[in-house]
N, C-alpha and C positions, 0 to 999 in steps of 0.2 A: 751224117748230121741229121738229127731228128727235127721235124717240123713241130713247132709249138703252137698251140691254139691259145688266144688270150682269154683268160676268165677273170672274174673279179678277185679271186685268189691267184694272183699272178706269181708264178715260180718261174724263174728263167735260169737255164743252165749256161747260156752263152751271152755274154755281155760285151757291149762296145763302149769305148770311152769317147764321150763327146765333150768337146770344150768349147766355151763361149764366153764372151765378155757381157756383163750386164751392168746397167746403171746402178749407182750406189743405192738409190731408192729402192729398186727392185731386190738387190741384195739384202737390204734391211728388211723388207717384207719377207723375204724367204727365211732369213735368220729368225725373225720374230715368230713366224708361223711354226717353224720347226721346234723353237724353243716351247711355245705354247702347247704343242701337241706331243712334246717328249719324244721328237724324232730327229734324225739327221737331216741336214740340208738336202743330202742326196735324195734320201727317201721321199721328202716332200716335193722336190723337183721332179722325180719320176712319176709320183702321184698326179702332179699337175700336168705333166705331159699326157698321161693315159686319159685323164678326165678331158683333156682338150681334144686329143687326136681320136679316142675312142668313146664317144659319148654314149651313155647309157639310154637306149631307146626302146620305147615299149611298142610292140607290134599289136595294133588294135584288132587284127584278125585272128590273134592267138586264140585257140579253142577254150583256154581257161577263163576268158571273158564271157563265153556264152554257154558254158558247159553245166552250170550249177542247176539243181543239185546233181552231183556226180553219183551219188548213191541214193536210191529211192526207197531202199528198204528201211524199216524203222528198227530202232534198237542199235546197240553198239556193234561196230564192225572192227575187225582187227587188221584188216587188209587194205583199206582205202588209203591210208597214208603211204604204206608201202608200195601199192601198184598204181599211183596216180599218173605216172607217164603213160602206161598202157591204157588207162581210162580216158585220158585227155587226147593222146596223140595216136593210139593204136599201136604203140611200140611196146615191145616186151619190157619188163622192169629190169 
């Protein structure tokens, strides 16, 4: 079995069925949100779980907040967007 890492583009190969009872008001909220977004209730419920359990946090120590300008040369470059990880984190692209 492969280990999966969560990313905002979430693709899961193995799913588990979870059943629970919710109040009618919660059901109506879920139904309305799904309808408004053109999604299934399952999809909206999964998104809500991920948003609650895996909050999106910003690391204030991330080099991206201290590294500008990344490229000090003048004129147009063609490699800055391609090699940004190496420039910021010292990792190969």
